[in-house]
DRENTORKOL-3810 file (N, C-alpha, C; in nm, 4 decimals):
REM DRENTORKOL-3810
@n.u->2.7143; n.v->1.1836; n.w->2.8222; ca.u->2.6848; ca.v->1.1058; ca.w->2.6836; c.u->2.5077; c.v->1.1504; c.w->2.6986
@n.u->2.4775; n.v->1.1709; n.w->2.5158; ca.u->2.3357; ca.v->1.2167; ca.w->2.5357; c.u->2.2516; c.v->1.1003; c.w->2.5041
@n.u->2.0985; n.v->1.0873; n.w->2.5436; ca.u->2.0609; ca.v->0.9370; ca.w->2.5437; c.u->1.9113; c.v->1.0164; c.w->2.4759
@n.u->1.8866; n.v->0.9529; n.w->2.3639; ca.u->1.7279; ca.v->1.0111; ca.w->2.3235; c.u->1.6031; c.v->0.9651; c.w->2.3607
@n.u->1.5421; n.v->1.0271; n.w->2.4278; ca.u->1.4269; ca.v->0.9367; ca.w->2.4565; c.u->1.3584; c.v->0.8048; c.w->2.3495
@n.u->1.3358; n.v->0.6942; n.w->2.4275; ca.u->1.2841; ca.v->0.6001; ca.w->2.3177; c.u->1.1088; c.v->0.6239; c.w->2.2937
@n.u->1.1010; n.v->0.5565; n.w->2.1923; ca.u->0.9834; ca.v->0.5825; ca.w->2.0760; c.u->0.8771; c.v->0.4389; c.w->2.1211
@n.u->0.9674; n.v->0.3903; n.w->2.2190; ca.u->0.8905; ca.v->0.2576; ca.w->2.2446; c.u->0.6973; c.v->0.2864; c.w->2.3062
@n.u->0.6933; n.v->0.3806; n.w->2.3835; ca.u->0.5844; ca.v->0.3697; ca.w->2.4156; c.u->0.4727; c.v->0.4465; c.w->2.2761
@n.u->0.5036; n.v->0.5297; n.w->2.2068; ca.u->0.4371; ca.v->0.5605; ca.w->2.0652; c.u->0.4522; c.v->0.4370; c.w->1.9989
@n.u->0.5288; n.v->0.3681; n.w->1.9500; ca.u->0.5109; ca.v->0.2040; ca.w->1.8795; c.u->0.4445; c.v->0.1118; c.w->1.9654
@n.u->0.4419; n.v->0.1373; n.w->2.0677; ca.u->0.2931; ca.v->0.0495; ca.w->2.1277; c.u->0.1740; c.v->0.0772; c.w->2.1542
@n.u->0.1942; n.v->0.2011; n.w->2.1694; ca.u->0.0207; ca.v->0.3083; ca.w->2.1292; c.u->-0.0165; c.v->0.2741; c.w->1.9809
@n.u->0.0526; n.v->0.2833; n.w->1.9381; ca.u->0.0179; ca.v->0.2712; ca.w->1.7884; c.u->0.0110; c.v->0.0948; c.w->1.7210
@n.u->0.0568; n.v->0.0206; n.w->1.7884; ca.u->0.0552; ca.v->-0.1233; ca.w->1.7640; c.u->-0.1395; c.v->-0.1185; c.w->1.8191
@n.u->-0.1435; n.v->-0.1088; n.w->1.9415; ca.u->-0.3225; ca.v->-0.0973; ca.w->1.9817; c.u->-0.3660; c.v->-0.0379; c.w->1.9180
@n.u->-0.3636; n.v->0.1037; n.w->1.8351; ca.u->-0.4781; ca.v->0.1424; ca.w->1.7329; c.u->-0.5149; c.v->0.0704; c.w->1.6247
@n.u->-0.3344; n.v->0.0241; n.w->1.5636; ca.u->-0.3450; ca.v->-0.0843; ca.w->1.4691; c.u->-0.4600; c.v->-0.2107; c.w->1.4759
@n.u->-0.3972; n.v->-0.2771; n.w->1.6088; ca.u->-0.5151; ca.v->-0.3960; ca.w->1.6010; c.u->-0.6759; c.v->-0.3837; c.w->1.6217
@n.u->-0.6945; n.v->-0.2793; n.w->1.6794; ca.u->-0.8706; ca.v->-0.2163; ca.w->1.7051; c.u->-0.9153; c.v->-0.2245; c.w->1.5400
@n.u->-0.8535; n.v->-0.1500; n.w->1.4871; ca.u->-0.8965; ca.v->-0.1197; ca.w->1.3485; c.u->-0.9474; c.v->-0.2559; c.w->1.2504
@n.u->-0.8679; n.v->-0.3547; n.w->1.2514; ca.u->-0.8695; ca.v->-0.4594; ca.w->1.1636; c.u->-0.9757; c.v->-0.5817; c.w->1.2816
@n.u->-1.0831; n.v->-0.6191; n.w->1.2556; ca.u->-1.1588; ca.v->-0.7412; ca.w->1.2739; c.u->-1.1068; c.v->-0.8618; c.w->1.3390
@n.u->-1.1568; n.v->-0.9188; n.w->1.4389; ca.u->-1.0410; ca.v->-1.0375; ca.w->1.4759; c.u->-1.0657; c.v->-1.1646; c.w->1.3192
@n.u->-0.9766; n.v->-1.2274; n.w->1.3342; ca.u->-1.0097; ca.v->-1.3257; ca.w->1.2225; c.u->-1.0484; c.v->-1.4405; c.w->1.3145
@n.u->-1.1352; n.v->-1.5500; n.w->1.3032; ca.u->-1.1699; ca.v->-1.6443; ca.w->1.3548; c.u->-1.2155; c.v->-1.7461; c.w->1.3201
@n.u->-1.2308; n.v->-1.9103; n.w->1.2886; ca.u->-1.2994; ca.v->-1.9564; ca.w->1.3075; c.u->-1.3975; c.v->-2.0187; c.w->1.3432
@n.u->-1.5309; n.v->-2.0435; n.w->1.2483; ca.u->-1.6256; ca.v->-2.1075; ca.w->1.2992; c.u->-1.7038; c.v->-2.2426; c.w->1.1872
@n.u->-1.7886; n.v->-2.3129; n.w->1.2824; ca.u->-1.8413; ca.v->-2.4045; ca.w->1.1913; c.u->-1.9844; c.v->-2.4010; c.w->1.2105
@n.u->-2.0725; n.v->-2.4311; n.w->1.1231; ca.u->-2.2167; ca.v->-2.4248; ca.w->1.1019; c.u->-2.2356; c.v->-2.5341; c.w->1.0602
@n.u->-2.3512; n.v->-2.5717; n.w->1.0854; ca.u->-2.4350; ca.v->-2.7380; ca.w->1.0253; c.u->-2.5479; c.v->-2.7096; c.w->0.8783
@n.u->-2.4963; n.v->-2.7659; n.w->0.8141; ca.u->-2.5563; ca.v->-2.7368; ca.w->0.6688; c.u->-2.5858; c.v->-2.9114; c.w->0.6582
@n.u->-2.7595; n.v->-2.8917; n.w->0.6542; ca.u->-2.8023; ca.v->-3.0284; ca.w->0.5605; c.u->-2.8158; c.v->-3.0195; c.w->0.4331
@n.u->-2.8473; n.v->-3.1396; n.w->0.3704; ca.u->-2.9003; ca.v->-3.1278; ca.w->0.2270; c.u->-2.7746; c.v->-3.1640; c.w->0.1225
@n.u->-2.6733; n.v->-3.1495; n.w->0.1673; ca.u->-2.5471; ca.v->-3.1395; ca.w->0.0517; c.u->-2.5291; c.v->-3.3244; c.w->0.0171
@n.u->-2.5656; n.v->-3.3511; n.w->-0.1101; ca.u->-2.5241; ca.v->-3.4763; ca.w->-0.1212; c.u->-2.3678; c.v->-3.5321; c.w->-0.2297
@n.u->-2.3238; n.v->-3.3917; n.w->-0.2659; ca.u->-2.2385; ca.v->-3.4281; ca.w->-0.3655; c.u->-2.1075; c.v->-3.3050; c.w->-0.4046
@n.u->-2.0312; n.v->-3.3874; n.w->-0.4216; ca.u->-1.9296; ca.v->-3.2449; ca.w->-0.4898; c.u->-1.9934; c.v->-3.0914; c.w->-0.5146
@n.u->-2.0969; n.v->-3.1052; n.w->-0.5962; ca.u->-2.1175; ca.v->-2.9419; ca.w->-0.6585; c.u->-2.1652; c.v->-2.9121; c.w->-0.5359
@n.u->-2.2584; n.v->-2.9644; n.w->-0.4236; ca.u->-2.3687; ca.v->-2.9223; ca.w->-0.3516; c.u->-2.2444; c.v->-2.8387; c.w->-0.2511
@n.u->-2.1112; n.v->-2.9296; n.w->-0.2044; ca.u->-2.0349; ca.v->-2.8326; ca.w->-0.1782; c.u->-1.9802; c.v->-2.7455; c.w->-0.1832
@n.u->-1.9607; n.v->-2.7329; n.w->-0.3356; ca.u->-1.8665; ca.v->-2.6312; ca.w->-0.3581; c.u->-1.9920; c.v->-2.5299; c.w->-0.3809
@n.u->-2.0950; n.v->-2.5383; n.w->-0.3680; ca.u->-2.2100; ca.v->-2.4396; ca.w->-0.4000; c.u->-2.2445; c.v->-2.3355; c.w->-0.2694
@n.u->-2.2108; n.v->-2.4309; n.w->-0.1035; ca.u->-2.2175; ca.v->-2.3746; ca.w->-0.0411; c.u->-2.0898; c.v->-2.3246; c.w->0.0236
@n.u->-1.9755; n.v->-2.3362; n.w->-0.0312; ca.u->-1.8516; ca.v->-2.2623; ca.w->-0.0158; c.u->-1.8520; c.v->-2.1458; c.w->-0.0842
@n.u->-1.8923; n.v->-2.1421; n.w->-0.2302; ca.u->-1.9307; ca.v->-2.0381; ca.w->-0.2613; c.u->-2.0467; c.v->-1.9126; c.w->-0.2374
@n.u->-2.1219; n.v->-1.9425; n.w->-0.1697; ca.u->-2.2436; ca.v->-1.8790; ca.w->-0.0846; c.u->-2.1535; c.v->-1.8000; c.w->0.0309
@n.u->-2.0947; n.v->-1.8764; n.w->0.1190; ca.u->-2.0302; ca.v->-1.8694; ca.w->0.2123; c.u->-1.9091; c.v->-1.7382; c.w->0.1541
@n.u->-1.8238; n.v->-1.7767; n.w->0.0649; ca.u->-1.7298; ca.v->-1.7027; ca.w->0.0332; c.u->-1.8116; c.v->-1.5142; c.w->-0.0220
@n.u->-1.9071; n.v->-1.5678; n.w->-0.0567; ca.u->-1.9881; ca.v->-1.4082; ca.w->-0.1006; c.u->-1.9747; c.v->-1.3255; c.w->0.0059
@n.u->-2.0183; n.v->-1.3991; n.w->0.1493; ca.u->-2.0439; ca.v->-1.2891; ca.w->0.2855; c.u->-1.9385; c.v->-1.2224; c.w->0.2911
@n.u->-1.9706; n.v->-1.0858; n.w->0.3477; ca.u->-1.8692; ca.v->-0.9954; ca.w->0.3501; c.u->-1.7892; c.v->-1.0721; c.w->0.4833
@n.u->-1.6411; n.v->-1.0279; n.w->0.4707; ca.u->-1.5629; ca.v->-1.0685; ca.w->0.5864; c.u->-1.5230; c.v->-1.2206; c.w->0.5915
@n.u->-1.5858; n.v->-1.2950; n.w->0.5017; ca.u->-1.5236; ca.v->-1.4351; ca.w->0.5028; c.u->-1.3706; c.v->-1.4667; c.w->0.3918
@n.u->-1.2641; n.v->-1.5042; n.w->0.4560; ca.u->-1.1527; ca.v->-1.5535; ca.w->0.3940; c.u->-1.1516; c.v->-1.6466; c.w->0.3157
@n.u->-1.2511; n.v->-1.7592; n.w->0.4039; ca.u->-1.2249; ca.v->-1.9006; ca.w->0.3303; c.u->-1.3059; c.v->-1.9764; c.w->0.3435
@n.u->-1.3778; n.v->-2.0646; n.w->0.3246; ca.u->-1.4930; ca.v->-2.1871; ca.w->0.3674; c.u->-1.4785; c.v->-2.3281; c.w->0.2698
@n.u->-1.4963; n.v->-2.4431; n.w->0.3751; ca.u->-1.4746; ca.v->-2.5634; ca.w->0.3115; c.u->-1.6265; c.v->-2.6224; c.w->0.3657
@n.u->-1.6689; n.v->-2.6739; n.w->0.3101; ca.u->-1.8002; ca.v->-2.7545; ca.w->0.2870; c.u->-1.7536; c.v->-2.9247; c.w->0.3223
@n.u->-1.8301; n.v->-2.9720; n.w->0.3933; ca.u->-1.8198; ca.v->-3.1247; ca.w->0.4088; c.u->-1.9545; c.v->-3.1919; c.w->0.4316
@n.u->-1.9673; n.v->-3.2565; n.w->0.3480; ca.u->-2.1144; ca.v->-3.2706; ca.w->0.2977; c.u->-2.1224; c.v->-3.4164; c.w->0.4150
@n.u->-2.0258; n.v->-3.5148; n.w->0.4184; ca.u->-2.0317; ca.v->-3.6557; ca.w->0.5363; c.u->-2.0173; c.v->-3.5772; c.w->0.6818
@n.u->-2.0061; n.v->-3.4726; n.w->0.6883; ca.u->-1.9996; ca.v->-3.4114; ca.w->0.8434; c.u->-2.0969; c.v->-3.3471; c.w->0.8425
@n.u->-2.1746; n.v->-3.3402; n.w->0.7385; ca.u->-2.3017; ca.v->-3.2445; ca.w->0.7227; c.u->-2.2543; c.v->-3.0680; c.w->0.8271
@n.u->-2.1433; n.v->-3.0011; n.w->0.7536; ca.u->-2.1019; ca.v->-2.8678; ca.w->0.8317; c.u->-2.0372; c.v->-2.8053; c.w->0.7657
@n.u->-2.0051; n.v->-2.7382; n.w->0.7508; ca.u->-1.8964; ca.v->-2.6035; ca.w->0.6971; c.u->-1.8151; c.v->-2.5001; c.w->0.8211
@n.u->-1.7219; n.v->-2.5384; n.w->0.7434; ca.u->-1.5720; ca.v->-2.4339; ca.w->0.8411; c.u->-1.5684; c.v->-2.2895; c.w->0.7910
@n.u->-1.5809; n.v->-2.2165; n.w->0.8657; ca.u->-1.5590; ca.v->-2.0820; ca.w->0.7848; c.u->-1.4449; c.v->-2.0071; c.w->0.8663
@n.u->-1.3919; n.v->-1.9403; n.w->0.8049; ca.u->-1.2675; ca.v->-1.8391; ca.w->0.8318; c.u->-1.2804; c.v->-1.7179; c.w->0.8224
@n.u->-1.2405; n.v->-1.5974; n.w->0.9160; ca.u->-1.2985; ca.v->-1.4709; ca.w->0.8933; c.u->-1.3960; c.v->-1.4034; c.w->1.0120
@n.u->-1.4293; n.v->-1.3284; n.w->0.9626; ca.u->-1.4809; ca.v->-1.2023; ca.w->1.0927; c.u->-1.6205; c.v->-1.1821; c.w->1.0643
@n.u->-1.7008; n.v->-1.2944; n.w->0.9807; ca.u->-1.8280; ca.v->-1.2616; ca.w->0.9302; c.u->-1.9661; c.v->-1.2874; c.w->1.0527
@n.u->-2.0611; n.v->-1.2377; n.w->1.0898; ca.u->-2.1661; ca.v->-1.2714; ca.w->1.1412; c.u->-2.2087; c.v->-1.3979; c.w->1.1213
@n.u->-2.2719; n.v->-1.4671; n.w->1.2120; ca.u->-2.3059; ca.v->-1.6237; ca.w->1.2558; c.u->-2.4312; c.v->-1.6227; c.w->1.1753
@n.u->-2.5154; n.v->-1.5424; n.w->1.1724; ca.u->-2.6359; ca.v->-1.5093; ca.w->1.1349; c.u->-2.6507; c.v->-1.4819; c.w->0.9826
@n.u->-2.5130; n.v->-1.4304; n.w->0.9415; ca.u->-2.5151; ca.v->-1.4036; ca.w->0.8017; c.u->-2.4918; c.v->-1.5006; c.w->0.6860
@n.u->-2.4186; n.v->-1.6049; n.w->0.7659; ca.u->-2.3484; ca.v->-1.7245; ca.w->0.7139; c.u->-2.4958; c.v->-1.7760; c.w->0.7038
@n.u->-2.5727; n.v->-1.8432; n.w->0.8125; ca.u->-2.6553; ca.v->-1.9455; ca.w->0.7982; c.u->-2.7625; c.v->-1.8451; c.w->0.6826
@n.u->-2.7407; n.v->-1.7232; n.w->0.6668; ca.u->-2.8509; ca.v->-1.7092; ca.w->0.5840; c.u->-2.8155; c.v->-1.7153; c.w->0.4475
@n.u->-2.6589; n.v->-1.7171; n.w->0.4393; ca.u->-2.6086; ca.v->-1.7294; ca.w->0.2767; c.u->-2.6521; c.v->-1.8889; c.w->0.2150
@n.u->-2.6158; n.v->-1.9794; n.w->0.3454; ca.u->-2.6530; ca.v->-2.1437; ca.w->0.2972; c.u->-2.8221; c.v->-2.1266; c.w->0.2700
@n.u->-2.9032; n.v->-2.0937; n.w->0.3240; ca.u->-3.0176; ca.v->-2.1336; ca.w->0.3231; c.u->-3.0891; c.v->-2.0648; c.w->0.1943
@n.u->-3.0152; n.v->-1.9534; n.w->0.1308; ca.u->-3.0402; ca.v->-1.8581; ca.w->0.0166; c.u->-3.0209; c.v->-1.9511; c.w->-0.0661
@n.u->-2.8878; n.v->-2.0704; n.w->-0.0702; ca.u->-2.8513; ca.v->-2.1328; ca.w->-0.1626; c.u->-2.9226; c.v->-2.2524; c.w->-0.1483
@n.u->-3.0313; n.v->-2.2725; n.w->-0.1038; ca.u->-3.1111; ca.v->-2.3568; ca.w->-0.1121; c.u->-3.0746; c.v->-2.4595; c.w->-0.0021
@n.u->-2.9966; n.v->-2.4854; n.w->0.1183; ca.u->-2.9462; ca.v->-2.5732; ca.w->0.1903; c.u->-3.0313; c.v->-2.5475; c.w->0.3567
@n.u->-3.0445; n.v->-2.6287; n.w->0.4090; ca.u->-3.0644; ca.v->-2.6130; ca.w->0.5581; c.u->-2.9463; c.v->-2.5882; c.w->0.6380
@n.u->-2.9640; n.v->-2.4808; n.w->0.7483; ca.u->-2.8224; ca.v->-2.4356; ca.w->0.7826; c.u->-2.8852; c.v->-2.4278; c.w->0.9537
@n.u->-2.7677; n.v->-2.4425; n.w->1.0352; ca.u->-2.7690; ca.v->-2.3833; ca.w->1.1634; c.u->-2.6511; c.v->-2.3338; c.w->1.1900
@n.u->-2.6706; n.v->-2.2943; n.w->1.2864; ca.u->-2.5347; ca.v->-2.2586; ca.w->1.4057; c.u->-2.5070; c.v->-2.3175; c.w->1.5068
END
């Protein structure tokens, strides 16, 4: 009986290559001060979503924070919120 060689090694190598191509998705939270209403939250969320690598953003004025999903750099997130008119820090 003839057995063909397995492609498992090749498939495993291809999986490793694909994983290294895509940035790692993560969640991070930054402090945002100065939000007083829903419109403020929306403004912060939109500013964050405009940053490259962000897949989702949620701002919460009561906790003075924003949670961001994606692979964006923290400095870019803080800058975006600051440019939108709010105080932000990581």
